[in-house]
C-alpha angles and dihedrals in degrees: 000000000000121000126192131176137189144164113265109264132206106247089335125217118265094255094065091050090048093051089053094049092047090054128080093220132017131196125205103222110207105143093082130093118289119231116211094219098048142123088252089080106024145030140172131265133181123268132175088257096048118278141331137187129260106199143173121231113233137192107249108142109126090358102097095141100043121131123240091252090059100051115116126204119243103234094175091111138038097264092139094056092044092050093048091051091048093052090046092050096048101037106022090106095040114122097248102031095109090057090062104027094096093053093045093048092047092044094055091045093064121095098236117197107173120050095213092053089052094048093046088052091056095045095046089051092052094045092048092046091052092049096247113183095187113129107245123215133183124217090218086074094056141048101227110192129217136023132278109331095009089058092050091051090050091050089055092050096046096045094040104242126139100202131049121206115208129185113240093254089069092068088091091075109010112111105199094196091065088062095048093045087056092050092253136123130234130199135179125223125193123186109223094180135211132242119252134172113280134191095262133040119287127014128283114198127205097042130145118275085246088078092051092048092050094048103030104027130215103305098044092045091051089050091052098047094046095046105105089201086074092064140057114223126195123225112262114285092004134104114258097248110040120165 
């Protein structure tokens, strides 16, 4: 059984959705430190000039050490209306905009308070829309012990999985030997992506899955994120690029 975990992201990139869908179980990790310039509060969408951020204002003054689950949204401006208008302007003529317009309009009409709640709402909608059958867990329901790799090992033990799947960016802190010493396996996954037709000329990589949904629709997006040819995988208990 393969477990993966990740912080909730704001309109995440396709590789994160794919990692979840290629796992048997997934944990939303929110009881870790929030970083102000993170994918939890912003992501990239396509513009005529290339790309730009859509982002959520958060209350961070004097709260440097707060966990993701404690981050409040700063609703003292009209960020929701501005974001909705931006999405409508950039994607209103996209092939599949109408399929998602009701969700998007309803989503940005809500008075969100907590950042993690809002991110999880987006991600669960996308996963459900793509027919994901991965079992979803929430760290608020557990007391995972340890930091970094030790916490991932504890997650595997408490959820009952024997293999943990990490995105390549986790290599900065993951200690594979801690998994093997615990009788568990570890594997890296790296989304290499695939080009698809976007709203403007050329192709801009590294965008939110919102862009893919608008341009490719549900079935094509599902096909892309589930296609293992669009990823690199390490061998079990090895780094991804081993000479």
